[in-house]
Residue, then its C-alpha position, 0 to 999 in steps of 0.5 A: m890835412k884832409q882829416a882836419k877839414q872833415i872835422h871842421s866841416a862836421t863842426k860847422n854843420k852843428a852851428y846855427i844863428s838864432t834870430p830874435q823874435n818877440d811876441k809882437t814881431s815886425q813881420q805882420g804875416l797874413t790877416a785872419k781874414q786872408a787866412a780864412e779865405r785861403l783856407a776855404a779856397n785851397g782846403p785844409n793842410v792835410l796829407p792824403g789818408s784813409e777816410p773814416e769808415s762809411s755807414l754802408a761799409m759798417i753795415v756790410k761788415i756787420l752782416t758778415e759777422p757770424m751772429f748775423l749770418m746765423l740770424l739770416i739762416a734762421g730767417g730763411i728756415y722760418l720762410t721755408l717752414g711757411d712762418r713768415t711772421e717769425a722770419l720778418l721778426l728775425l729780420g726786424f731784429v737784424f735791423v734793430i741790432i744793426a742800428i745799435t751797433l752803428i750807434e756804438q761804432r759811431k760813438t767810438q769813431r767820434a771819440l777816436e776822431s776827437l783824439k786825432d784832432l787833439s794830437a794833430p801837429r801844431a804850428l806857431v804862426i804870425r797873423d796880424g802881427q801876433q804869434h798864434r799856436i794853431a793846428a797845422n791843418e789850418l796853415v795856408c800859403g803865405d803864412l809866416i811860421i816860427l820854427k824851433e828845435g824839435d818842431r815837425i814842419g807842418a807844410d812846405v816852406m821857404l826859410v826867410e829868417g834865421r838858420l836851421a839844421v833839418n832832418e830830411s831822412l823821411l824824404t831822402g833817407e839821409a840821417v845827417p841834418v841839412q843846413k838851411t839858409p834864408q832867402a828874401k821873403s816874397k810877397h804873400s801868394d795864395v797860389c801853392l808852389e812846387p818847392n825846389k828840393d835843391h834850394p838851400s831855403a826849402l823846407f818840407a812838411s813832416t821833416i824835423v828841425t834839429s837845431g836853430i830858430g827861424q821864420a819861414e813862409v808857407i808855399a805848399t800845403g796838403a797834397k801839394t807838398a813834397v810828402g803829399r805828392i808821394g801819395n798814399d804810401l805815407a797816409a795815416t796807418k791804422e794802429s795795430p791791435s792791442a794785446l787784449q784785442q789780439a787775445s780776444s780775437k783768438l778766443v772768439r775764433w776758438l769759441g766760434a769753431l766750438a759753437l759750430l761743432i756743438a751746433c752740428g752735433q745738436i743738429f745730428l742729435l735731433w735729426w738722427w737720434n730724436n727723428q725730428p724734421i731736418l729744418t726743425s733740427l737746423l733751427s735748434g742748431v742755429a739757436l745753439a750756435m747763436a747762444t755760444l758765440p760771445e760776439e760782444i767781446p770784440v765790441i767791449l774791447t773796441v768801445f772801452l779802449a776808445m772811450g777810455a782814451w776819450r775820458i782820459a783826454q778830458q783830464k788833459v792827458l792825450t792818448r796817442k796810442v789807444s793800446a797804451v790805455e790797457s798798460l796804464g794799470a800795470i805801471t810799476v815804475l814812473a820815471v819823471d823829469k824834475t823841471g816842469t813835471l815836479t816843479l812849476n817850470r817858472m824859472q827865476v834868477v834868484e842869485l848871482a855869484t861872481s868869481s870866487l876862485n880866491g874866496d873873494g867873490d860877491v853874492f847878489n840876491p835880487e829880492g828887495a834890491e833896487q839895482l844891480p851892482e857894477t860887479f855883477h854887470q859882466l856876469s849878467e851880460f855874458a849870461m845873456l849873450a850866451t842865451p838865444g834872443d828868443p829862448f825856448d828853454p825856461m832857464e834861458e827865458a829867465i836869464k833873458e828877463f833878468s838881464q833885460r830888467w837889471l841891465a836896462g840903461t847900462e852899457h851892458e844892455r843887449d844891443g842887438r848883436q847876433p852871433e856869427f857862430e855857435y857851439p851847441l851843448t853836446a853830451d861830451i861838453l855840457a856847455m854852449t858857446k856863442v861867438f860874436q864879432s869884436t870891434q877889433k879886426h880878427s878878434h872875436i868875443l866868446a860867451t859861454k854858459g852851462a853846467p858849472e863843472a863843464i865851464a870849470d873844465l873849459c876854463h882849465l881851473n886847477s883843483a883848488q879853484r874847482a873845490i871852491i866853486t864846487q862848495q859854492i854850488k853845493t850850498m846853492a843846490k842844497r836849497g833846490l837851486r839850479v846852478l849854471g856857470v858863465a865864462r867869457g873868452n877872446w879868440h883871434s882869427t887869421n881870416d875875416n871872410e871865413p874864419d877857421w873855427p876851432s873844432s871844439q870849445h876846448d880850443f879856446n881860452f876862457t875866463f870864469l865869471g861866476l855862477v847864476a842860480l835859478a829857482d823853480p818851485p815845486r808844484p803844490e799838488v805833487p806831494h799828494a800825487i806822489a803819496q798816491c803813487r806810493r799807496a798804489g805800489i808805483r815806484v817814482m824815480m827822478m831822472t834829471g840833468d840837474h846837479s845831484d844836490t838840487a835833485k835831492a832838495i826838490a825830491k825832499q820837498v815833494g816827498l819823492s824820496a827820503r834816501a840820501e843816495v843819488i846816482s849820476g850819469n858818470e857813475m852809471n858809465s862805470l857800472d855794467d847792467a847787473a851792477l847798475l840794477k843792483r844799485l837802483n834797488n837803493v836809489d830813487i834819484c838819478a842826476r846829471l843824466q844824458p839822454q843815453h843814460k835815460l834810455r839805458l835805465v828804461n831798458i834795464l828796468k824793463a828787463h827786470g820785469d818792471v812796466v815803465a812809464m817815463t816823461g820827456d820833452g826834448v828831441n833827445d828824449g825820443p828814443a827813451l820815450k819810445a823804449a818805455d812801456i808808456g812814454i809821456a811827453m810834455g804838451e806845453r814845453g815838449t818838442d814835436v819829436a817827443r810828442e810823436a815818440a810818446a804814447l801819452v801827452l800831458l796837455d798841461d805838464s802836470f804830474t797829477r795828470i799822470v796819476s789821474a791817467i793811471g787811475q783811469g787806466r786801472r778803471i778801464y781795465e777793471n771795467i773790461r774785466k767786469a764786462i767780460r765776466f758778465t758776458f761769459a756768465v750770461h752766455v752759460p745759461i743760454i747755452v745750457l737752455a739751448l743744448l739740454p732740451g735736445v739731449m733730454h727729448w724736451s721741446a725747445l726752450l730757446l728759439p732764435v727770436h729769444i736769443v736775439l731778444l737777449e742780445l738786445i739787452i746783453n750788448p748795450a749792458c756790456s758797452i754802456i753800463f760797464e764802460a760807465e762804471p765809476q772809479s772805485s775809491r779803493l782802486m789806487d790803494c792796491p798794487p799794479r796788476k801783473t802783466t800776466d793777468s788777463p780777463f780771459g784767464f781761467k781763474h777770472l772766468l771760473s767765477a763767471i762760469v760758476q755764476g752761469l751754471g747756478i742760474a741754469a740749474l735753477l731755471l732747469s729745476a723750475y722747468v722740471w718742477m712746473n712740468a711735474q705739476s702738469w703745467d702746459t709746456n708752452r706756459s712753463g717754457s715761456l716762464v723760463v724765458i721770462m726768468l732768464i731775461l730777468s736773470v740778465y739784470l741780476l748778473i749785471l748787478a752781481n758783476r759790478d762789484l764782487t766785494r759787496p752783495a749784488i743788491m748794493g749795486l743798485f745804489s751807485a753813481n752809475p746812472w745806467v743801472l736803473k735806466t737799464a732796469g726800466a728798459i728791461i721791464l718795459l721790453l718785457l711788458a711789451f712782449l707780454f701784453i702787446p698781443w702780436l708781439h707776444s704771439l711772435m715770441g711764443l710767450v704766454y700771458p703769466i697768471a698769479e701763480d707764475y709770478v709767485v714761481a718767478v719771484s721765488v726763483l729770482l730770489l734763489m738766483a740772488l742767493w746763489l750769486e751771493a754764495a758764488r761771490r763769497i766762494s770766489l773771494l775765498w778761493n782767490k784768497a785775495h781782495i778783488i778790486d772792482 
C-alpha cells in the first residue's frame, strides 16, 4: 500500500494544468510608460557580475607585458647615457602602442558585449494587453510574464494563473521539480518585495520551468532576487581559454624564456668578448629580446575569435561560447533535426483518417473543401482536447487552428473546458492524455494523442488491426507527412474530491478514433546547403523523432541521402556501441529517437574521432547539445535550456545559417594561420639583424626605436589586415581540417621561417656589399632598416594566399591592403624627410644610388618569396587553402 501511494505521488507530480492565453489577453499588464518609469527608478534586471575592464586596468596590464618592460628599460638606458631625445622617443612610442592596443581591445570588448546582449535571456511579457518578447533585463516589478516549458525564469515572480513544475536545483540542490500553484493576482506594485521561499506560488530567477504553462507577476528583480542576494558567487564567470589560446600562451612563454636567454648571451658576448661598454651591450640585448618576443600572437587569437563571433552573429548565428569559433572549421558530422531546420516549421493539417480497423475508414483532405463531414467531427474534437489551449509545439498549434476553423459553430467546438489532470508524453509512452470532468458524476473523459504505435498500444489493438493502421501510416509517411494517432476514453472514479488517478495511461480503456496527418514543407534553400556540406566533406545526418517513412521522404526531397536504410530508436536499443557504429557507416537517417538516443549517437561519433555538431530545441536535448563538440540551439522555437546548453544559437532556425557559420569558422581559422605565419616570418629577419652584428663585430643594425617602429606596422597588420581577409571561394570545397592540425605546428611554421631567413640573407648580403663598396656604415645601416620596413609589406602580401603569387594579393576585396601600403609609405616619408624624426631614428637621407639598391633588393625578395611559396606547395604535396 505504501508503494502504491509513492507511485501515485510521483505520477501526480508530473501533471500540470494548461491555461489558455491568446495574443490579446484579458490581463492588460503594465503600460509601456509604467514599465519605462519603473525601469528608470529601480534599474535593469541584472544579477551582480563582473564589470568590463576599465581603461586604467588595461593600461596597467599592457605596461606589465614583457615588450613594454623592455621599452621602459631601453628608455632608462638612454637616459643614463644622456640621450634624452632617444629616451623621450621610446616613451612616446610606448604611448602610441598603448593607444593602438586600447583601440584593439575596446573593439574586441564591444564585439563581446554585443554578443552578450544578443545571448541575454528573453521573457514573454504582457504590456498594454499585448504579448511582447523582451530582454529579461528590461523586466520590472509588476510585469506580467507568460511561462512555458523550457523557459528560464528571468526574475522572482508569483504565479497567478496556470500550474507549473519548476526545477529549483540552482537554489536548493534538489533536482526533483517543485509543483507551483497560483494565487490571486495583487495590484501592481513598483516596490520590489522579498518572496517567501516556502510559498507555493513563488518562483525564482534562474530556475527552469520543466512542464506546464502559466502567467506570473514580477515581484523582485536584479540584486533583490533570491539569486541576486546570494552575492557574487553566481556572477558571470569568464570563459576558459580555447585550445588555441592555451597553446599560444604556452608557446609565448617558451619563446619569452628563449628571448631572455638569447638576450643575456648577446649582452655577455658584446661586453666580455667585444669589450663594448656595459650600457651599450645592455641596449643591444634589449633590442634582441624585443625582436624575439612574438607579442602579437595572444592579440591575434583574442581579436580574431571575438571578431569572428561578432561576424558570425551578423549572419544570424549567435555564438555563446567564443571558443566554439575555432571548432567550426573541423566539423565532420552535422546532426540535424528535421522539423524547423530542414523544413519550414509551418505545420498544417492536410489529412484526417477515421478509424479504419475494419478497412472501412474515411479520409478527409481540407484542400478545396467547404465543410468538415460529420464523421470527422469527433476525431477533430479529441485531437483538439488533447492539445494545450496555448500550444508551443508547431504541430499542436496546427491542430488547434484546424479545429477552430472546421468545428466553429458545431457542438464539438471548444467550449473552454480545462483538464483536471494530465499525463505528459514520456520516453516509455509517446502519447499524452488530458482528463476532463464529464457531465455524469464520478465520470471523466480522456483525450489522447501521440505516436500512432503508442496510441495503438494504449487501445490494446490486435495484430490485424495494427497492420491496417501501419499500412495507412506508411502511405501517409511516404508522402512526407507527420502522422499522429488520436483516441478517446472514459474513466470512473470513486472519489470526486480527490480522484485516485491511475499511475499510468495503460490503466485506462481507450477507443481508437483515427489519424491526423500534418505537412511541413522543406525549406527551399536546404538542398543547395546540403550539397555545400557534401562538397566540404561534412556528413549530414538526420536525427528525428518522426516516423521512418516521413524522415526518408523529407531526406529525399532535400537531397540529404539516397540511402534506403533508416535506424530507429528501438533498433539502437538492441545494439551495443560497436555494432551501432558499424551500422552508422551505412545510415544517414535516424528516426523515432528519444533524447537519450541522440546523446548516445553523439558520444559514439565523437569516440570514433568525428567532430560533431548537433541541433536541438527541447529541454531534453540539453545533454546531447552539451555533449556535442558544437551544440546548436534553435533561437525561434528552442527552449532557454537548449539555448544555454548550446555553443551556437540560430536566430532564425535556418539550416543555411549553420552552413554559413561553418564557412565563417573555416575562414577565421585560416586567417589565424595566415596571421601567425606572417608573425613568425617577419620576426625572423628582425632577430637575425639584431643578433648577427654582435657576433660579427659590426655596428648595431637595429636599435630599440627601430623595432618599435616595426611593431607599429606589424601589430595592426596582424589584427586588421588578416582578420578582415574575405572567405575564399575554394574554402568550402575541401574537407574539414584535422583536429591535430595547429597553426603552431612545425610544417606550418617552417614555411614562415624559410621566408624570413631568405629576407634576412638578402638584407645582410646587401649590407655586406654596400660596406665592400666603402659606403658609410650609417648610410648602409639606414638603408637596411628602410628595406626591412618595406619587406614587412611584401610578407603581408606573400602570406595572404600561398596558392598564388604575392603580387596578386594587391588585387583583392580586402580594403586594408592598399590602406596599409599607403600608411607604411607615409610613415617612412615622415621619418626620412622630417629632420627631427629622421635624426631621432638615426636614419640617413637616401640618394639616387640608394633607391636603385633598395628596389633591386626588394625585387629579389619578391622572387625569393615566390620561390619559397612554390617550394612550400611542393613540400606539402597538397593544396593549401588560404
